[in-house]
PDB file of N, CA, C and O in Angstrom:
ATOM      1  N   UNK A   1     201.686  84.083-106.313  1.00  0.00           N
ATOM      2  CA  UNK A   1     202.914  84.217-107.097  1.00  0.00           C
ATOM      3  C   UNK A   1     202.667  85.163-108.268  1.00  0.00           C
ATOM      4  O   UNK A   1     201.690  85.027-109.003  1.00  0.00           O
ATOM      5  N   UNK A   2     203.568  86.115-108.421  1.00  0.00           N
ATOM      6  CA  UNK A   2     203.363  87.160-109.432  1.00  0.00           C
ATOM      7  C   UNK A   2     204.628  87.311-110.251  1.00  0.00           C
ATOM      8  O   UNK A   2     205.726  87.397-109.700  1.00  0.00           O
ATOM      9  N   UNK A   3     204.478  87.344-111.555  1.00  0.00           N
ATOM     10  CA  UNK A   3     205.629  87.545-112.444  1.00  0.00           C
ATOM     11  C   UNK A   3     205.278  88.623-113.458  1.00  0.00           C
ATOM     12  O   UNK A   3     204.114  88.779-113.827  1.00  0.00           O
ATOM     13  N   UNK A   4     206.282  89.365-113.909  1.00  0.00           N
ATOM     14  CA  UNK A   4     206.077  90.414-114.896  1.00  0.00           C
ATOM     15  C   UNK A   4     206.996  90.134-116.087  1.00  0.00           C
ATOM     16  O   UNK A   4     208.182  89.850-115.917  1.00  0.00           O
ATOM     17  N   UNK A   5     206.433  90.218-117.287  1.00  0.00           N
ATOM     18  CA  UNK A   5     207.182  89.947-118.506  1.00  0.00           C
ATOM     19  C   UNK A   5     207.042  91.143-119.454  1.00  0.00           C
ATOM     20  O   UNK A   5     206.059  91.883-119.404  1.00  0.00           O
ATOM     21  N   UNK A   6     208.048  91.314-120.316  1.00  0.00           N
ATOM     22  CA  UNK A   6     207.896  92.308-121.381  1.00  0.00           C
ATOM     23  C   UNK A   6     207.343  91.625-122.631  1.00  0.00           C
ATOM     24  O   UNK A   6     207.024  90.437-122.605  1.00  0.00           O
ATOM     25  N   UNK A   7     207.233  92.372-123.709  1.00  0.00           N
ATOM     26  CA  UNK A   7     206.613  91.821-124.926  1.00  0.00           C
ATOM     27  C   UNK A   7     207.411  90.673-125.517  1.00  0.00           C
ATOM     28  O   UNK A   7     206.861  89.842-126.239  1.00  0.00           O
ATOM     29  N   UNK A   8     208.710  90.617-125.215  1.00  0.00           N
ATOM     30  CA  UNK A   8     209.542  89.534-125.742  1.00  0.00           C
ATOM     31  C   UNK A   8     209.540  88.306-124.838  1.00  0.00           C
ATOM     32  O   UNK A   8     210.211  87.315-125.126  1.00  0.00           O
ATOM     33  N   UNK A   9     208.790  88.374-123.755  1.00  0.00           N
ATOM     34  CA  UNK A   9     208.712  87.238-122.859  1.00  0.00           C
ATOM     35  C   UNK A   9     209.816  87.199-121.826  1.00  0.00           C
ATOM     36  O   UNK A   9     209.962  86.207-121.112  1.00  0.00           O
ATOM     37  N   UNK A  10     210.606  88.275-121.733  1.00  0.00           N
ATOM     38  CA  UNK A  10     211.672  88.325-120.751  1.00  0.00           C
ATOM     39  C   UNK A  10     211.095  88.723-119.392  1.00  0.00           C
ATOM     40  O   UNK A  10     210.342  89.690-119.279  1.00  0.00           O
ATOM     41  N   UNK A  11     211.469  87.951-118.361  1.00  0.00           N
ATOM     42  CA  UNK A  11     210.952  88.255-117.033  1.00  0.00           C
ATOM     43  C   UNK A  11     211.646  89.502-116.456  1.00  0.00           C
ATOM     44  O   UNK A  11     212.855  89.680-116.600  1.00  0.00           O
ATOM     45  N   UNK A  12     210.857  90.345-115.808  1.00  0.00           N
ATOM     46  CA  UNK A  12     211.372  91.615-115.284  1.00  0.00           C
ATOM     47  C   UNK A  12     211.310  91.557-113.759  1.00  0.00           C
ATOM     48  O   UNK A  12     210.271  91.218-113.194  1.00  0.00           O
ATOM     49  N   UNK A  13     212.421  91.889-113.089  1.00  0.00           N
ATOM     50  CA  UNK A  13     212.401  91.915-111.622  1.00  0.00           C
ATOM     51  C   UNK A  13     211.599  93.104-111.140  1.00  0.00           C
ATOM     52  O   UNK A  13     211.472  94.104-111.847  1.00  0.00           O
ATOM     53  N   UNK A  14     211.056  92.997-109.931  1.00  0.00           N
ATOM     54  CA  UNK A  14     210.269  94.094-109.391  1.00  0.00           C
ATOM     55  C   UNK A  14     210.415  94.121-107.889  1.00  0.00           C
ATOM     56  O   UNK A  14     210.861  93.144-107.287  1.00  0.00           O
ATOM     57  N   UNK A  15     210.046  95.228-107.280  1.00  0.00           N
ATOM     58  CA  UNK A  15     210.062  95.332-105.819  1.00  0.00           C
ATOM     59  C   UNK A  15     208.659  95.677-105.329  1.00  0.00           C
ATOM     60  O   UNK A  15     207.922  96.426-105.971  1.00  0.00           O
ATOM     61  N   UNK A  16     208.314  95.118-104.185  1.00  0.00           N
ATOM     62  CA  UNK A  16     207.028  95.377-103.543  1.00  0.00           C
ATOM     63  C   UNK A  16     207.193  96.493-102.510  1.00  0.00           C
ATOM     64  O   UNK A  16     208.194  96.541-101.794  1.00  0.00           O
ATOM     65  N   UNK A  17     206.219  97.376-102.439  1.00  0.00           N
ATOM     66  CA  UNK A  17     206.150  98.330-101.334  1.00  0.00           C
ATOM     67  C   UNK A  17     204.779  98.140-100.668  1.00  0.00           C
ATOM     68  O   UNK A  17     203.740  98.251-101.319  1.00  0.00           O
ATOM     69  N   UNK A  18     204.797  97.856 -99.379  1.00  0.00           N
ATOM     70  CA  UNK A  18     203.542  97.667 -98.649  1.00  0.00           C
ATOM     71  C   UNK A  18     202.960  99.030 -98.318  1.00  0.00           C
ATOM     72  O   UNK A  18     203.586  99.830 -97.623  1.00  0.00           O
ATOM     73  N   UNK A  19     201.746  99.293 -98.825  1.00  0.00           N
ATOM     74  CA  UNK A  19     201.099 100.584 -98.566  1.00  0.00           C
ATOM     75  C   UNK A  19     200.275 100.485 -97.267  1.00  0.00           C
ATOM     76  O   UNK A  19     200.424 101.290 -96.348  1.00  0.00           O
ATOM     77  N   UNK A  20     199.407  99.472 -97.232  1.00  0.00           N
ATOM     78  CA  UNK A  20     198.675  99.164 -96.019  1.00  0.00           C
ATOM     79  C   UNK A  20     198.368  97.687 -96.018  1.00  0.00           C
ATOM     80  O   UNK A  20     198.959  96.941 -96.800  1.00  0.00           O
ATOM     81  N   UNK A  21     197.462  97.235 -95.166  1.00  0.00           N
ATOM     82  CA  UNK A  21     197.220  95.809 -95.018  1.00  0.00           C
ATOM     83  C   UNK A  21     196.744  95.157 -96.321  1.00  0.00           C
ATOM     84  O   UNK A  21     197.059  93.998 -96.591  1.00  0.00           O
ATOM     85  N   UNK A  22     195.987  95.905 -97.122  1.00  0.00           N
ATOM     86  CA  UNK A  22     195.377  95.307 -98.331  1.00  0.00           C
ATOM     87  C   UNK A  22     196.013  95.769 -99.614  1.00  0.00           C
ATOM     88  O   UNK A  22     195.633  95.286-100.681  1.00  0.00           O
ATOM     89  N   UNK A  23     196.955  96.673 -99.567  1.00  0.00           N
ATOM     90  CA  UNK A  23     197.486  97.262-100.797  1.00  0.00           C
ATOM     91  C   UNK A  23     198.997  97.201-100.854  1.00  0.00           C
ATOM     92  O   UNK A  23     199.686  97.552 -99.897  1.00  0.00           O
ATOM     93  N   UNK A  24     199.498  96.751-101.987  1.00  0.00           N
ATOM     94  CA  UNK A  24     200.941  96.791-102.253  1.00  0.00           C
ATOM     95  C   UNK A  24     201.150  97.484-103.585  1.00  0.00           C
ATOM     96  O   UNK A  24     200.346  97.318-104.502  1.00  0.00           O
ATOM     97  N   UNK A  25     202.208  98.252-103.704  1.00  0.00           N
ATOM     98  CA  UNK A  25     202.567  98.800-104.991  1.00  0.00           C
ATOM     99  C   UNK A  25     203.777  98.042-105.529  1.00  0.00           C
ATOM    100  O   UNK A  25     204.595  97.528-104.767  1.00  0.00           O
ATOM    101  N   UNK A  26     203.873  97.982-106.842  1.00  0.00           N
ATOM    102  CA  UNK A  26     204.962  97.298-107.530  1.00  0.00           C
ATOM    103  C   UNK A  26     205.774  98.334-108.299  1.00  0.00           C
ATOM    104  O   UNK A  26     205.218  99.169-109.012  1.00  0.00           O
ATOM    105  N   UNK A  27     207.081  98.271-108.150  1.00  0.00           N
ATOM    106  CA  UNK A  27     207.946  99.136-108.932  1.00  0.00           C
ATOM    107  C   UNK A  27     208.799  98.250-109.835  1.00  0.00           C
ATOM    108  O   UNK A  27     209.448  97.308-109.381  1.00  0.00           O
ATOM    109  N   UNK A  28     208.777  98.584-111.147  1.00  0.00           N
ATOM    110  CA  UNK A  28     209.617  97.853-112.098  1.00  0.00           C
ATOM    111  C   UNK A  28     210.678  98.795-112.636  1.00  0.00           C
ATOM    112  O   UNK A  28     210.377  99.936-112.986  1.00  0.00           O
ATOM    113  N   UNK A  29     211.914  98.328-112.705  1.00  0.00           N
ATOM    114  CA  UNK A  29     213.036  99.209-113.093  1.00  0.00           C
ATOM    115  C   UNK A  29     213.199  99.301-114.603  1.00  0.00           C
ATOM    116  O   UNK A  29     214.295  99.095-115.126  1.00  0.00           O
ATOM    117  N   UNK A  30     212.106  99.610-115.307  1.00  0.00           N
ATOM    118  CA  UNK A  30     212.162  99.701-116.761  1.00  0.00           C
ATOM    119  C   UNK A  30     211.402 100.932-117.221  1.00  0.00           C
ATOM    120  O   UNK A  30     210.789 101.632-116.415  1.00  0.00           O
ATOM    121  N   UNK A  31     211.446 101.185-118.500  1.00  0.00           N
ATOM    122  CA  UNK A  31     210.829 102.384-119.038  1.00  0.00           C
ATOM    123  C   UNK A  31     209.409 102.162-119.509  1.00  0.00           C
ATOM    124  O   UNK A  31     208.726 101.231-119.081  1.00  0.00           O
ATOM    125  N   UNK A  32     208.976 103.049-120.411  1.00  0.00           N
ATOM    126  CA  UNK A  32     207.630 102.989-120.953  1.00  0.00           C
ATOM    127  C   UNK A  32     207.463 101.732-121.824  1.00  0.00           C
ATOM    128  O   UNK A  32     208.428 101.196-122.368  1.00  0.00           O
ATOM    129  N   UNK A  33     206.231 101.291-121.933  1.00  0.00           N
ATOM    130  CA  UNK A  33     205.982 100.166-122.799  1.00  0.00           C
ATOM    131  C   UNK A  33     204.809  99.335-122.317  1.00  0.00           C
ATOM    132  O   UNK A  33     204.087  99.724-121.399  1.00  0.00           O
ATOM    133  N   UNK A  34     204.630  98.190-122.947  1.00  0.00           N
ATOM    134  CA  UNK A  34     203.564  97.281-122.596  1.00  0.00           C
ATOM    135  C   UNK A  34     204.181  96.072-121.887  1.00  0.00           C
ATOM    136  O   UNK A  34     205.156  95.490-122.362  1.00  0.00           O
ATOM    137  N   UNK A  35     203.602  95.714-120.758  1.00  0.00           N
ATOM    138  CA  UNK A  35     204.116  94.592-119.988  1.00  0.00           C
ATOM    139  C   UNK A  35     202.963  93.644-119.663  1.00  0.00           C
ATOM    140  O   UNK A  35     201.795  94.030-119.709  1.00  0.00           O
ATOM    141  N   UNK A  36     203.303  92.429-119.342  1.00  0.00           N
ATOM    142  CA  UNK A  36     202.300  91.448-118.973  1.00  0.00           C
ATOM    143  C   UNK A  36     202.541  91.008-117.537  1.00  0.00           C
ATOM    144  O   UNK A  36     203.636  90.570-117.182  1.00  0.00           O
ATOM    145  N   UNK A  37     201.515  91.129-116.728  1.00  0.00           N
ATOM    146  CA  UNK A  37     201.573  90.715-115.336  1.00  0.00           C
ATOM    147  C   UNK A  37     200.874  89.374-115.217  1.00  0.00           C
ATOM    148  O   UNK A  37     199.699  89.241-115.562  1.00  0.00           O
ATOM    149  N   UNK A  38     201.607  88.375-114.724  1.00  0.00           N
ATOM    150  CA  UNK A  38     201.058  87.029-114.586  1.00  0.00           C
ATOM    151  C   UNK A  38     200.918  86.718-113.107  1.00  0.00           C
ATOM    152  O   UNK A  38     201.894  86.725-112.357  1.00  0.00           O
ATOM    153  N   UNK A  39     199.688  86.444-112.705  1.00  0.00           N
ATOM    154  CA  UNK A  39     199.409  86.161-111.288  1.00  0.00           C
ATOM    155  C   UNK A  39     198.908  84.730-111.181  1.00  0.00           C
ATOM    156  O   UNK A  39     197.961  84.335-111.861  1.00  0.00           O
ATOM    157  N   UNK A  40     199.558  83.960-110.317  1.00  0.00           N
ATOM    158  CA  UNK A  40     199.122  82.585-110.094  1.00  0.00           C
ATOM    159  C   UNK A  40     198.531  82.509-108.687  1.00  0.00           C
ATOM    160  O   UNK A  40     199.202  82.810-107.700  1.00  0.00           O
ATOM    161  N   UNK A  41     197.283  82.106-108.615  1.00  0.00           N
ATOM    162  CA  UNK A  41     196.601  81.947-107.330  1.00  0.00           C
ATOM    163  C   UNK A  41     195.981  80.565-107.277  1.00  0.00           C
ATOM    164  O   UNK A  41     194.942  80.317-107.887  1.00  0.00           O
ATOM    165  N   UNK A  42     196.621  79.671-106.547  1.00  0.00           N
ATOM    166  CA  UNK A  42     196.150  78.295-106.513  1.00  0.00           C
ATOM    167  C   UNK A  42     196.305  77.671-107.881  1.00  0.00           C
ATOM    168  O   UNK A  42     197.402  77.651-108.440  1.00  0.00           O
ATOM    169  N   UNK A  43     195.202  77.159-108.427  1.00  0.00           N
ATOM    170  CA  UNK A  43     195.236  76.552-109.774  1.00  0.00           C
ATOM    171  C   UNK A  43     194.903  77.547-110.873  1.00  0.00           C
ATOM    172  O   UNK A  43     194.954  77.204-112.055  1.00  0.00           O
ATOM    173  N   UNK A  44     194.569  78.760-110.503  1.00  0.00           N
ATOM    174  CA  UNK A  44     194.179  79.783-111.463  1.00  0.00           C
ATOM    175  C   UNK A  44     195.364  80.648-111.852  1.00  0.00           C
ATOM    176  O   UNK A  44     196.187  81.002-111.008  1.00  0.00           O
ATOM    177  N   UNK A  45     195.449  80.991-113.142  1.00  0.00           N
ATOM    178  CA  UNK A  45     196.480  81.886-113.637  1.00  0.00           C
ATOM    179  C   UNK A  45     195.787  83.045-114.371  1.00  0.00           C
ATOM    180  O   UNK A  45     194.981  82.839-115.279  1.00  0.00           O
ATOM    181  N   UNK A  46     196.122  84.236-113.957  1.00  0.00           N
ATOM    182  CA  UNK A  46     195.558  85.440-114.579  1.00  0.00           C
ATOM    183  C   UNK A  46     196.685  86.205-115.267  1.00  0.00           C
ATOM    184  O   UNK A  46     197.750  86.409-114.686  1.00  0.00           O
ATOM    185  N   UNK A  47     196.445  86.626-116.504  1.00  0.00           N
ATOM    186  CA  UNK A  47     197.426  87.468-117.213  1.00  0.00           C
ATOM    187  C   UNK A  47     196.782  88.788-117.533  1.00  0.00           C
ATOM    188  O   UNK A  47     195.725  88.838-118.162  1.00  0.00           O
ATOM    189  N   UNK A  48     197.417  89.865-117.103  1.00  0.00           N
ATOM    190  CA  UNK A  48     196.891  91.209-117.308  1.00  0.00           C
ATOM    191  C   UNK A  48     197.890  92.014-118.083  1.00  0.00           C
ATOM    192  O   UNK A  48     199.063  92.064-117.715  1.00  0.00           O
ATOM    193  N   UNK A  49     197.451  92.656-119.164  1.00  0.00           N
ATOM    194  CA  UNK A  49     198.338  93.539-119.929  1.00  0.00           C
ATOM    195  C   UNK A  49     198.368  94.889-119.238  1.00  0.00           C
ATOM    196  O   UNK A  49     197.328  95.427-118.859  1.00  0.00           O
ATOM    197  N   UNK A  50     199.564  95.433-119.077  1.00  0.00           N
ATOM    198  CA  UNK A  50     199.748  96.726-118.400  1.00  0.00           C
ATOM    199  C   UNK A  50     200.495  97.663-119.308  1.00  0.00           C
ATOM    200  O   UNK A  50     201.529  97.308-119.873  1.00  0.00           O
ATOM    201  N   UNK A  51     199.971  98.862-119.449  1.00  0.00           N
ATOM    202  CA  UNK A  51     200.639  99.900-120.243  1.00  0.00           C
ATOM    203  C   UNK A  51     201.319 100.876-119.290  1.00  0.00           C
ATOM    204  O   UNK A  51     200.673 101.466-118.423  1.00  0.00           O
ATOM    205  N   UNK A  52     202.611 101.039-119.457  1.00  0.00           N
ATOM    206  CA  UNK A  52     203.375 101.971-118.615  1.00  0.00           C
ATOM    207  C   UNK A  52     203.723 103.188-119.470  1.00  0.00           C
ATOM    208  O   UNK A  52     204.332 103.060-120.532  1.00  0.00           O
ATOM    209  N   UNK A  53     203.328 104.372-118.991  1.00  0.00           N
ATOM    210  CA  UNK A  53     203.592 105.589-119.770  1.00  0.00           C
ATOM    211  C   UNK A  53     204.090 106.710-118.873  1.00  0.00           C
ATOM    212  O   UNK A  53     204.364 107.809-119.354  1.00  0.00           O
TER     213      UNK A  53
END
């Protein structure tokens, strides 16, 4: 499960594009800025800060 948030905590919709068996790209319909990607895998939650420029 993957969610993307902006700095204000607002969830941002995104679309997946399958590149190959192991790779997907994510497109978010927003501009430049800092976003937080939250990935939930089982009981683990990872939060990664992403800079879009």
